[in-house]
N, C-alpha and C positions, 0 to 999 in steps of 0.2 A: 333453658329455659319451663315455663311450667304450663301442660296442656292439659283441661281438665276437659275430660270427650262425654255430654251429656247422652248417655243409654238410658235414661231410665224408659223408658219406650222398648227397649229394646226384649222382644219377644223368644225369638226365633222361629217364628213362623210367619215374622209381616212381610215376606216375599220384595219385592225391587231393595227398598231403602235399608234391610240388613244384606243384603249384599254388599251395596255399596260403602257399608262402613267394615268391614269384613275383606274388603281386598283395599279399602285403603291405606289402612292401619297401620299396619306391618309395612307397607312402603312408604307412609310418611315417618316410620318408624326411623326407615333406611335412610328416608330423603336429609332427614331432621336429626344425623345424629346426637346432638349437642341435647336433645331435652329431652323431657319427664313427663311423660305420660301417665293421668290418674283416671278410671273412668270410676264413674257413675252409674249402679245400673238399680231395680227393683230385683223383687224375690225371685220373680217368674222369669230371671233372662242371666241371675249370675253364673250357673252353669254352663250357660254358649257364650256368655260374653270372658270369662276366664278361659275359657278355653282358643281363645285367639287377640286376645288383647296384649300389648306391647309392655306392661307396666302393671300397677299396683290395683285393685280393683275395690269399692269403695258398693257395699250394697243397703240399697233405702229398704228393710226386712215389708214396711209395710204396705208398700207401692206395687200390684199385682202385674195382674197383664190386661183388669183395663183401662180403659181412654182417663176415667173417671179421675181413680191413683194416679196415673200417669201425670195428666194435669197438674191435679195440687199436688205432685212431686217438684213437678218446672216452676211452683210458684212459689214454692215456701221450702227450696234447699236448693237450689243448682246456686245460686247467687251467694248463700250462707258455709258452703264447703267450697267455691273460689275460693272467699276469701280468706276462711279455714285452711285451706290447703297451699295459701298465696299461689294461685294461679297468677300464669300474663294473661293468657286469654283462656278463653271456653268455646267449643267447639257444637254445639247443637245438629249430628247429621239428618237430623228424620223430620224436617218442618217444624215441629214446637219447641218452643224451650220458654224461658224468664220471661212477664209480661212487660217487666220491669230491667232499663239499662244495669243498674248496679253499678260497683265499682270493679269493677272487671270487664275487659273489652269482650265481646260473643259476637261469633262467627256461626254463621245458621245456613245450611243449605234445604233451600227451597226447590222439590224439587218437581210441582205440578201445585198450580192451582184449583184441582178437581172439584174441590166443595165448594168454593163458588161460580163453576162454571157449569157441573151439572148440582142444582141447590137439591135435586129430589121433591118427594111430597110429603104431605102429610104429616104424620110424627117424624117422618125420617128429614125434612125439609129443618126441624128445628135444631135439630142434633149436630145436622151439615151445618146449619147458622150459625151454631158455637162453634166450631171445628172451626172454620172459615175464619171467624173473627179474632180467635186465639190465633190464629196463622199470623191473620195480621198484626195482631200487639207484637208479635216474637220478632215480622222480618223488620218491623220499624224504629225500634227497638237495640237490633242487635246495630254496630259498627259496621260489621260488612258482612254481605245475602249473597251465596252462592249457591249459582242453579247450576243445571246442567243438559240447555242444549237453546239457539240462538228460540227458540218457540217460544221455551218457559220463559224467559224473557222478560221478551214481552207481553208475555201473560201476566208476570209477575206486578211491572208497570201500571200495565190495564188496570186488574182487580185493588194491587195491593200498596199504586203507591206510589210504591219505590223509584226512583228515578232511577234512570239507565248507568249513568256514573255510579254508582253503590250498589254496586251487582257482575259477581263476575263471571265469566263465563267458564266452567270447567267441562268441559265431556266428558261421558260414561269410557271407562272400558267395558270391555268386550268378555266374557270367560271360557275358557278355552278347556277343551275338555281330551282327554289323553284317547287316543285311538285301542278297542281291544282287535285282537283277531280274529275272533266271532263274537259277533254284538248277540246273536241268538240263545244262547246260552245265560247270558243273564238278563233278556227279555222273558225266558219264560214264565218265572215268577211273576208275571206282571200280566202273565194269560195272554200274550203277543208273539203270535209266529209266523215267518213266512208264508209267502203265497201269493198278498194284498200288495196292494198302494196302499204306504202307512203318511197319513196327517199328523202332525206332531201339534200343539199348543197347550201352554202353562198359565201356570197365574193364581193369583187368589181371587178367592167366587165374590168379590167385591163389583155390585154392577152396573160400574162405568167398563168392566173389563168384556160384557158383553156377549157371553160363552150361549148364554139363550142364542144369540139369534146367528152364535155361530151354527149351534146346532142347527134350527132353521135355517139357513141355508143346506147343511148339509140334508136335510130331508129333502130338499129341490132336485137333486143327483140324482138319475136313477140308481135302484139298489145295483142294477149288475157293473155299472162304472162305479159306486161312492168307495173311496177307503173304505180303512180302520183308523177313526181317528183317537188319535192318545190327549186328551186330556188329561192334563198330570197338575196336581193339587187338590186343596177340596178338601182333604184331610178322609178320614174315616167315614164320616155321616153324610159327605161329596150333596151339595141342593141338586145337583143337574141330575140325581136319577130319573124323578120324577117328570123333567123336563125329556130324558134319554126315551124314559117309557111312551110320553103318552105320544112323543113323534116318531113311536114303533123303532125305535134305532136300535136297539136292545145288543143287538148281534153284531153292530158295525161302530159304535165306542164304547172304549176304554175307560174308565176313571180308574187312577190307578192311583190317588193321592198323590201327596210331596213323593218324592220317587228322589235317590243316591243321585251322585255327583256320573259316576257310574253309568248307571243306569241313563240319565239321561244323554251322555255321550254317546251311550247304544243304539239311543233314540234315533237321534241328528244320524249320526254314519248310514239308518235304516231307513228313515224320511224320504217319503219325495215330497214333500212341502212342506212348510212352515204357514199356518192359518195364525193371525195376530186378527182379532174385532174389535179390538179393544177401541172407545168411544172417547175419548181422550188421557194423555199420558206426556209425562213430562222429557225421557227418554225412548222409551220399548227396549230396555235391555235384550228382551227375549229375539227380539230382532235384531240387534245386531249379532246376537252369541248365533242364532242360526245362519246369517248370511257368512258369520265366520266360517264353519264350520262346514260349510259348504251344499247349504238348504235353500230349494227358491225360495222364496218371503210371498205372500198373500194377506196383504193389509189395508186394514182399514183409511180409508181414503183421508188421511189428516194431515196438517200442517208439517207437524213434531216425526211421522213418521216419517214423513216423504226426507225430510230432516237427515236423520240415520239410516234407510232406508237407500235413500238416493234412485238413481236406474235400476238398479238391481231389485227393486222391490215389483211384486203386481197392484196397483190398487185400486180401490173398489167400497164402494158404501156397504159395511157389514152393518146397517138398518134394513138394508134391503134384501131379504132370502138369493134372488132371484139373483139380482145382480154379484153379492160377495159370489155364488153356489157358482153361476157363471168362468167369474176368475179363478176358480179352486178349477172346475175342468176343463179350464186353459189349458194354467200348468199342469193340471200330473197328463195334459194332454199332450204336450210337447216332444218333440222326435229325441233320441242320441244327442244328435249333434248339436241342438237348442239346449236342453237343458244342462251339456255340458259346460258350454260357453256363459248358460248363466250361473250357471254355481260360480266355473270360474271366476268372469266378471263378479259376483259378493264377497266370494273372499281375498278379493283384493283390495276393493273396497273396504272391506271392513276393518283391514288392516289400521286404518286411521284413528281407532280407537282403542285404545291400550291404559291398561290401570294403570301399567308406570310411570304413561308421558301422564294423566289426571294427578300423581302423589306429586310430582316437580310444579304443577303450577302449585295445587290447591297448599302445599308447604309455603309457597310464596309469601298467599295471601294468607295463612295465620302468621307466619312471622312478621309479616307486616303489622298486624292485626297487635300482636303482641307489643310489637317497636313503638307503634302509633300509642299507645295505650300508655306503655313508659314516659316515654313523652310528656304526653299531657299532665300526666299523674308527677 
């Protein structure tokens, strides 16, 4: 079986969808030992993709890190490369793909429908409408749609019109981090030192991640009870800097940019709470990661985060700073016995989310799509 993996949009800095493909691909190769994997990527993602891809990689040099060239590449190159390489199935893992069905059956992973649910305003609204249309066309012309939560599946049916029978549910796994004997030397280069409770949050700075809402909630907590909040992501010119200054949180918030796996693991070791203020998610990888690492979680009260966090996370409306602040304060204020019980329960709950299980289920979807294509051919 020859599998063309559509990684034209891969840049190494797009967060959860790229974690998804990095975790799944090596495991898929193990599940499908008879398969040949062919990667198709742009110039921006070449080095990153070659580092993990279990097969040959073809590069479309004129596809850069912008969505315009990515979209053009999807429209003009994927189906033709699939035919030229004699692929049996195409996998588009990041919401987007070709707009037409093509001769080779395609499986697309649709993680969320954020652009449909949060259309934005002004010029942003136009861009999101175009993106939503592209996603819809990609999904409707695919042989099979895969998604990562029951909540996402319901939304895909509602917004994209894909029947439930054509959607495969394959839960994401969670990341695991090696514990270090002393996490503080690992965190020192980030300016993080012991002495105060630590709140951790992670993610890109797209508006729906709602880090502005998290900062507003932190400002509601009295300074003498406020944790040091480490909000990873955002790069060297993090747009949150201005809000931190406006809210007078300079001494309470650390914006380290993207951190290494070792640093993130060390953060989970010392964290008193993980905050997920995101207004819309397809799954919520950081919630599963934090629970699996034994960190109490406070998340925005939305169906998908309840699906991932179960009864082991605390939920509050992250659009209401006072409400979210109260939930954070209550979690930070737990006594040792209650905190330990919550951590242990969360770790046990998170065991259900593994990338190995995801790879087994996803391999079956790919093989089924390829075999159905061969039968119809």
